[in-house]
Structures are given as structure tokens and as C-alpha cells.
C-alpha positions, 0 to 999 in steps of 0.5 A: 531847468536841466542843471548843467553847473560845474562847481568846485569843494575844495577840503583844506584839511591838516593831512590831506587837501581834496578837490571834488569837481561835480555836477547834479544830474537829472536825479538831482544827486551828485555826480563827480566829474573828478578828483584831486588829492594831495598831501598837506604839509603848511596845516597844523590842526586846521590853521594854516602855518605855512603859506607857501607850501599850503599853496603848493598843496592846493594847486597840486590837488587842483592840477590833479582834479583838472586832469581827471575831471577835463574840466577848467576850474575857477572858483572853488567853494572852502571849507574852515575849521581849526581850533581858533573856531568858536561858537556863542549863542545870542539874542538880539531884536529890532523895533520895526517903524510900521507894526501894519506891515507884513514881516520880510526878509528885509526884517531879517536881513537888518536883524541879521546885519546888527549881530554881525555888528557885535563887538569880538575879542580883538583879532576875531571876526564872525564868521556865521550868524544862523538864526536859531527861533524867531519871537514876535511880540513876545509870541516865541518859539517861531521858526518862520516869521515871514508874512507876519505881523508885528512891532518887535522882532527878536531872534536867538542866534549860534554864532560863529566866530573865528580868528582874522588872521585865519580867515585871511590866510586862507583867502591869500593861499586861494588868491596865491594859487590862482583860483576865486573863493566863491563861498566859505563855510564851516566844516562841520556844517558841510559834513552834516549836508553830506552825511545827516538826514532830515530826520535826524536833524530833527531829531536830534543828532551829534555829527562827530568829524574826526579829522587829521588835527581837529574834532569837528562836533556840530549839533543839529535839534529840530532841523536847526543847528544848535551848537558847533564846537572845534577840539584840537586833536585828531588822527594825528595825536594817535598817530604821535602817540604809536609813534612814541609809545613805540618808538618807530618812525612816524609812516610805521606808526600811521601804517599800524594805526590803520591796519592793527589799530583798535579803540578797543584794548580787550579785542587784542590777546597777549599773543598777538604780535607784529614785526615792524621792519628795523631801520637800516639794517637793524632788527626788526622790533615786535609791537604787541597789539594789546599795548597798541590798541590800549596806546590808541584807547588812551587817546580816543577816549580823551577825545571822546570824553571832550566831545561828550563835554561839549554836548553836555554843554549844550543841554543834552541832558536836558527833556527838551534838547535830548538828541533822539538820533544819538551820534554820527561819527565822519572823516578819516579818524571815524574808520578806527576799528571799534571807535563805535562801540566805544563812543556808546560805551562812553556816551550811552547814545546810539552810533553810527559812521556816516557815509556820503554816498546818499547824495552821490550818483549810483555810479560814484566811485566807492573811494569818495562815498568813504567817510575820509571825504565827508566835507568835501562832498559837503563843501561841494553840495554847498557850491552846487546848491549856490551856483543853481540858476533857479537861485539866481533871480532876485529872492526878495522880489519874489518875497515881496510880491508875496507878502504884499497879498497877505500870503505867506510865501514858502517856495521863496523862503529857502532861496531868500535864505541862501542870498544870507551865505551869498551875502557872507561870502560877498563881506568876505570877498570884500574883507580879503581884497582890503586886507 
């Protein structure tokens, strides 16, 4: 069936809010129909701290996207990040009433719903429950238990947790902006969809998304997400350091960072100097590029070391958990000069910069293919995946039909998996409506 559905991904970041409108073309690539972008005024380190300003910024980005795409926008898929996000590993099991019957999607749903009932810290809510590996009657390392026989179904889960108030605030902003939140997803997961290849996820890879207010980390191994973390530092902290260190205003500090900034101080000679216009007729200020690089380097080293600590906590040093594909950098902060070399120097891991261009149609504007829009592209891909007409048919029915014949279904497993996220979206909508 030809894909005609149009979807929208909305990235609510600390520095910018981006609305991307797109559809799938005949080659199954994402065709961008329009983009809206506005300065994010009410978000600090990924968390909404001014509802009114955030609503205005969202409305501006969406209006721009409507004008550029000439499409009506009602439903959006939104990303969530912020310093309140944490993740835990959890194991759980269910005992099946009839071990002679094959395991079906309902059993997996029952197990996942059981994890959702975990008691969290006050004010926290489970955002994602991501199954890792399953065990059936003690037999481990099973990736897909559907179609197998067994009495005890067990699984390891990666559970992503966030603050209820922060999730509610995003929901309120979306609602007040006149939009319907179709789904909410963790931003590092969205970015990984846009910039990582299947081979990298299989081999083991760490995605580092350096945004304005936060640095998001997602670790994959054997095609499964293993670890997520949000570090409350991003490009804005580097700008702040330049502003303080060089005694200049924020706008000048940001321009200096983008135009002349480098993460490697040895790159610049002492004689390289840039002149900055003085305020209100004052004399221009001369800043050494070596000094600028030293200021940037100090903060970038701190961010990279924190990320590397998370990678070590995951267990990268163990042979079985080794990340063979190394590190992929994305987000606006990944465009900093010589950052790739610095990350390789600190971690000793192969590093590349991730562009979302692989999933985009060939005639896409170059600006959208930038790492800056990796999260927005990932959210749009998530929106398109959930609006695919082929996903609307009842997935559980098709699975039950196949399993009754005793065969292991393969085609419909992914469809059923999508229903897990759909159900999560429904739970969240219900949660926000009752708030």
C-alpha cells in the first residue's frame, strides 16, 4: 500500500524547538515537507520551567511548519529528555497457567504491565519498559520467546524513569498549543533511530547526543538498547564559560564558539587573536584563540568524562559487553571543531559524527541533514512508523492465528512490538487527562 500518511515530530529542546512535517516516499525514505523552528525560551536543561513561554515557542515552530509544508498539523510525536531522566535494570517473571500452550503476545504484555507496577520514588513515573533478553523455564539468552512452550517466562528489562511533574508539564504545553500528543519517546532513542545503522547496534555502539542543555547517552549491543543516561550539561554551559572567561555578552560568546571554537587547545598559535566589538562605543576586545580553546576544552573534557563513566558503568570493559562500533556523536554540540579527536583521545574508542541523512529522501535540504536535527528526524520517523496503515490491523489476532498452528511467527512480531509503545502512549494520554 502506498504511504500517504503525513506525520509530525516535535523536538522541545533547551535552545530550539523544531517541528518537522514529513511522509514516506515510494522508496520508504522520509520526505521532509516542511520545517518550523523557534528559539526555546521556557526550557532549562531539558525541563520546562516556564509554561507560557514554552507554549509560545511551540506555537511559533508549528505555525512556521504549517506555512512551509502547507499541511494542517494536529497530532505530534514529542521527545522527552532532561536531567530528571534515569534508568534502572530490572528482572521480573510470570508463571503461566497452561505451560502446554505456546507463549503469545498477551504473556509478554502481562509481564511488561507487571513491570509498570513497580514502586518508584515519590513523584516518579515509568516512561519506557524495554525488554532485553528472555528466559523460558530457566533457558536463557532468548531474544524472541513467542511460539515457545514453557511455564515460567522471565525477562531482564531496561526501565526508563522520569519525574511525573516534568512529563505533565510537557503534556500541558502541547495541549495548550492546540495540539494532540500522539506519542512520547525518549530523545536518545529517537536520535538513535535517525543516525545509527542496524550493524552498529548489533556490534555495540554508544550514541552521544550533545544538545544545548543536556547530553543524552544511549548504548546498544546485540541490537538491543542496554543503557540510557542524561547528563545535565550541554553546549549552553560551554557558552556560559566563554562568556565568563572572556567577559563578553552571551550572544558574542555563542558566535565565538561556533565560528572560532575548538575542543583541542594545541591547534591554535598564541598569535591568533580575534577582535570583538565593544558595547555602546567602547573599545573592541581582543581575545586569544588559544585562550578560547582552553576554556572550551576544560568543559568538553568534563562532559566527555561523565559520559565515559556511564559507558564504563554499563560494563564496556567486559569482553561480552564491548562496544565494537565505538561512539557516534550527534546533536548541535557534535559540530564543535576537533571534538571527534578529543573523544577518541579520552575514551580510546572509534568515533564518528552521526548525520540523519541516511533515512532522508535524496532531495532533502542540506540544513535538515545536519546533526542538529537528528532528534527531530528520529521523532518524525517514530511518528511515521506509528501512522503506517499496515500497523492498524489487530496485531494480536494475527499472532494468535499463527501460534495456534504451532509455527513461530516472524512477520507480525514487530507489529505487535509497536503496540507496546502505542499502549504506552494511550496510558500517558489518560494520565495527562486525569491530571
